[in-house]
C-alpha positions as CSV (number, residue, x, y, z in Angstrom):
1,M,88.1,103.8,90.4
2,G,89.9,107.2,90.7
3,I,92.5,107.8,93.3
4,P,91.2,109.8,96.3
5,T,93.4,112.5,97.8
6,L,96.2,110.7,99.8
7,I,97.6,112.3,102.8
8,T,101.0,111.4,104.4
9,P,102.7,113.0,107.4
10,R,104.2,115.7,105.2
11,L,102.5,115.5,101.8
12,L,99.2,115.8,100.0
13,I,98.8,113.8,96.8
14,R,95.8,114.6,94.6
15,E,94.5,114.9,91.1
16,Y,95.7,117.8,89.0
17,T,93.2,120.6,88.3
18,Q,93.2,123.5,85.7
19,Q,94.6,125.7,88.4
20,D,97.9,123.7,88.4
21,L,98.9,124.7,84.9
22,N,101.8,126.9,85.8
23,S,103.0,124.6,88.6
24,R,103.0,121.7,86.2
25,H,104.8,123.7,83.5
26,Q,107.6,124.4,85.9
27,L,107.7,120.8,87.2
28,T,107.8,119.4,83.6
29,Q,110.9,121.6,82.9
30,R,112.6,121.0,86.2
31,A,111.8,117.5,87.3
32,F,111.2,115.8,84.0
33,Q,113.8,118.0,82.2
34,I,111.5,118.6,79.2
35,T,111.5,122.0,77.6
36,C,107.9,122.8,76.5
37,S,105.4,125.6,76.0
38,V,102.6,126.5,78.4
39,D,100.2,125.6,75.5
40,S,101.6,122.0,75.4
41,I,101.1,121.7,79.1
42,Q,97.5,122.9,78.8
43,Q,96.9,120.2,76.2
44,W,98.5,117.6,78.6
45,L,96.4,118.9,81.5
46,D,93.1,118.7,79.4
47,W,94.0,115.2,78.4
48,T,95.0,114.2,82.0
49,L,91.7,115.5,83.5
50,A,89.7,113.8,80.8
51,A,91.6,110.5,81.4
52,Y,90.8,110.6,85.2
53,R,87.1,110.6,84.4
54,G,87.2,108.4,81.3
55,L,89.2,105.6,83.1
56,E,86.9,105.8,86.1
57,R,83.7,105.5,83.9
58,L,85.2,102.4,82.2
59,H,86.2,100.9,85.6
60,Q,89.9,100.9,84.5
61,P,93.0,101.3,86.6
62,P,93.7,104.9,87.6
63,Y,96.6,105.5,85.2
64,G,98.1,109.0,85.1
65,D,99.9,111.7,86.9
66,Y,99.0,113.0,90.4
67,L,100.3,116.2,92.0
68,V,102.5,116.0,95.1
69,A,102.4,119.0,97.4
70,L,103.6,119.9,100.9
71,R,100.7,119.6,103.3
72,G,101.2,122.9,105.0
73,S,102.1,125.4,102.3
74,Q,100.5,123.5,99.3
75,Q,103.8,124.1,97.5
76,V,104.0,121.7,94.5
77,V,107.1,119.4,94.9
78,G,106.5,116.7,92.4
79,S,104.4,114.2,90.6
80,I,103.6,110.6,91.0
81,G,101.5,108.1,89.2
82,F,100.7,104.8,87.6
83,V,101.4,103.8,84.0
84,P,101.1,100.5,82.0
85,A,104.6,99.1,81.8
86,L,105.6,96.4,79.3
87,V,108.2,94.1,80.9
88,P,110.0,91.3,79.0
89,W,110.9,89.4,82.2
90,N,113.1,86.9,80.4
91,V,115.6,89.6,79.6
92,L,116.1,90.0,83.3
93,D,116.7,86.2,83.8
94,A,120.0,84.9,82.5
95,T,118.7,81.3,82.5
96,A,115.6,82.2,80.4
97,D,114.9,80.5,77.1
98,S,116.2,83.0,74.5
99,S,113.4,82.2,72.1
100,M,111.0,83.8,74.6
101,L,112.8,87.1,75.0
102,D,110.2,89.0,73.0
103,R,107.3,87.9,75.3
104,V,106.2,90.6,77.7
105,T,103.6,91.2,80.4
106,T,101.8,94.4,81.0
107,E,102.4,95.5,84.6
108,M,101.2,98.3,86.7
109,G,104.2,100.7,86.7
110,L,104.8,103.3,89.5
111,F,106.7,106.5,88.6
112,W,107.7,109.6,90.5
113,A,109.5,112.9,89.8
114,I,110.5,115.5,92.4
115,D,111.5,119.1,91.7
116,P,115.3,119.3,92.2
117,D,114.9,122.1,94.7
118,F,113.2,119.5,97.0
119,W,115.6,116.5,96.5
120,G,117.1,114.9,99.6
121,N,114.0,115.3,101.8
122,G,112.6,111.8,101.2
123,Y,109.5,113.1,99.4
124,A,109.7,110.6,96.6
125,T,109.8,107.7,99.0
126,E,107.0,109.1,101.1
127,A,104.7,109.7,98.1
128,A,105.6,106.3,96.6
129,N,104.8,104.5,99.9
130,A,101.4,106.1,99.8
131,F,100.8,104.9,96.3
132,V,102.1,101.4,97.1
133,A,99.8,101.1,100.0
134,Y,96.9,102.2,97.8
135,A,97.8,99.8,95.1
136,F,98.0,96.8,97.4
137,E,95.2,97.7,99.9
138,T,92.6,99.2,97.6
139,L,93.4,98.1,94.0
140,K,94.3,94.6,95.3
141,L,97.3,94.4,92.9
142,K,99.5,91.3,93.0
143,Q,102.7,93.3,92.2
144,L,104.1,96.7,91.1
145,V,107.1,97.6,89.0
146,A,109.1,100.8,88.5
147,T,111.7,101.3,85.8
148,T,114.6,103.7,85.5
149,E,117.9,104.2,83.8
150,R,121.2,102.6,85.0
151,D,122.6,105.9,86.0
152,N,119.6,107.1,88.0
153,L,120.9,106.0,91.4
154,P,118.5,108.2,93.4
155,S,115.5,106.4,91.8
156,Q,117.1,103.1,92.5
157,R,117.6,104.1,96.2
158,V,113.8,104.9,96.3
159,M,113.1,101.5,94.9
160,T,115.3,99.9,97.6
161,K,113.6,101.9,100.4
162,L,110.2,100.8,99.1
163,G,111.4,97.2,99.5
164,M,111.6,96.5,95.8
165,Q,113.8,93.9,94.3
166,V,116.1,95.8,91.9
167,L,116.8,93.9,88.7
168,Q,119.4,95.0,86.1
169,N,118.9,94.2,82.4
170,P,122.3,92.8,81.3
171,T,121.6,93.7,77.7
172,Q,120.9,96.9,75.8
173,E,117.5,95.8,74.6
174,P,114.8,96.7,74.9
175,F,116.1,100.3,75.2
176,W,113.4,101.3,77.7
177,L,114.2,98.6,80.2
178,E,117.5,99.2,82.0
179,V,116.6,98.8,85.7
180,V,113.3,97.3,87.1
181,G,112.1,97.5,90.6
182,L,109.7,94.7,91.5
183,L,107.5,94.7,94.6
184,T,105.0,91.9,95.2
185,Y,102.1,92.1,97.6
186,H,103.6,89.2,99.6
187,D,106.9,91.0,100.1
188,W,105.2,94.3,100.9
189,N,103.0,92.6,103.4
190,L,106.0,91.0,105.1
191,I,107.8,94.4,105.3
192,R,104.7,96.1,106.7
193,S,104.2,93.3,109.3
194,K,107.8,93.7,110.5
195,I,107.4,97.5,110.9
196,E,104.1,97.1,112.8
197,K,105.8,94.8,115.3
198,I,108.5,97.4,116.2
């Protein structure tokens, strides 16, 4: 159930390979703002490549990072992927029963990161749209989520452009859940139908 290479008007989204070591090292430092050694990225890359095949053999969802490059030059501009996301939905609902705040569901989470040199070109939205279409059309998901920090307004704008409902956690807990974007298949299909009619 691996993700095939996805092609958009300007981008190519594919699995990482061993040849992407230096590009991923630079991307990790610039887009993810993590200082690390090339050796640590090599370990990450080995694990990522093994996970592609392992998850596929087990018929599991294609969790992991995928490289985003410009179609013409093959310049690496970012990374996108799916991750399991634990979401305590009741935290996002002020009318929820407080005794249930610790109950969570595991959702398919969408994430993206673009090299700052390429910000402002719409690449995150373009890549995310391709992943959303794959999630709903091929994986047949019911819904997708994306999470970010309160001060990450660019990611919240991408969520909005994707048609996600953007939900704010009014509390400080859990610490990993500040803003959640939610997109259901139903809402995505309505958006797609409206665009096709234009």
